[in-house]
C-alpha positions, -999 to 999 in steps of 0.1 A, spaced: 535 -110 -679 525 -147 -678 552 -173 -688 532 -179 -719 533 -142 -727 572 -141 -720 577 -172 -743 556 -158 -772 576 -124 -767 610 -140 -767 599 -160 -796 589 -129 -815 622 -110 -809 645 -141 -816 626 -145 -850 631 -108 -856 666 -108 -847 674 -138 -867 656 -120 -896 682 -92 -893 713 -115 -891 718 -115 -854 723 -149 -838 744 -137 -811 745 -106 -782 772 -84 -782 791 -106 -754 788 -136 -775 758 -155 -764 734 -173 -785 701 -155 -785 682 -184 -778 699 -185 -745 692 -153 -734 667 -137 -707 636 -116 -722 655 -85 -707 686 -94 -729 666 -100 -759 647 -66 -756 680 -47 -750 696 -64 -782 668 -57 -803 668 -22 -793 706 -18 -796 705 -35 -831 676 -13 -843 693 20 -829 724 8 -849 707 3 -881 688 38 -878 721 55 -871 740 38 -903 713 53 -926 726 91 -917 
């Protein structure tokens, strides 16, 4: 991924997480300060948690 693509993906993930009310990672870091890897992991974890709440 190019730097531009990484930046765009991070912005997309941050926007989506904020829409869900997530502003910090599970270890307390602001999502704006995280790497793409951490944002992807946080996004997966949050969505997995939401999916399991409905059962």
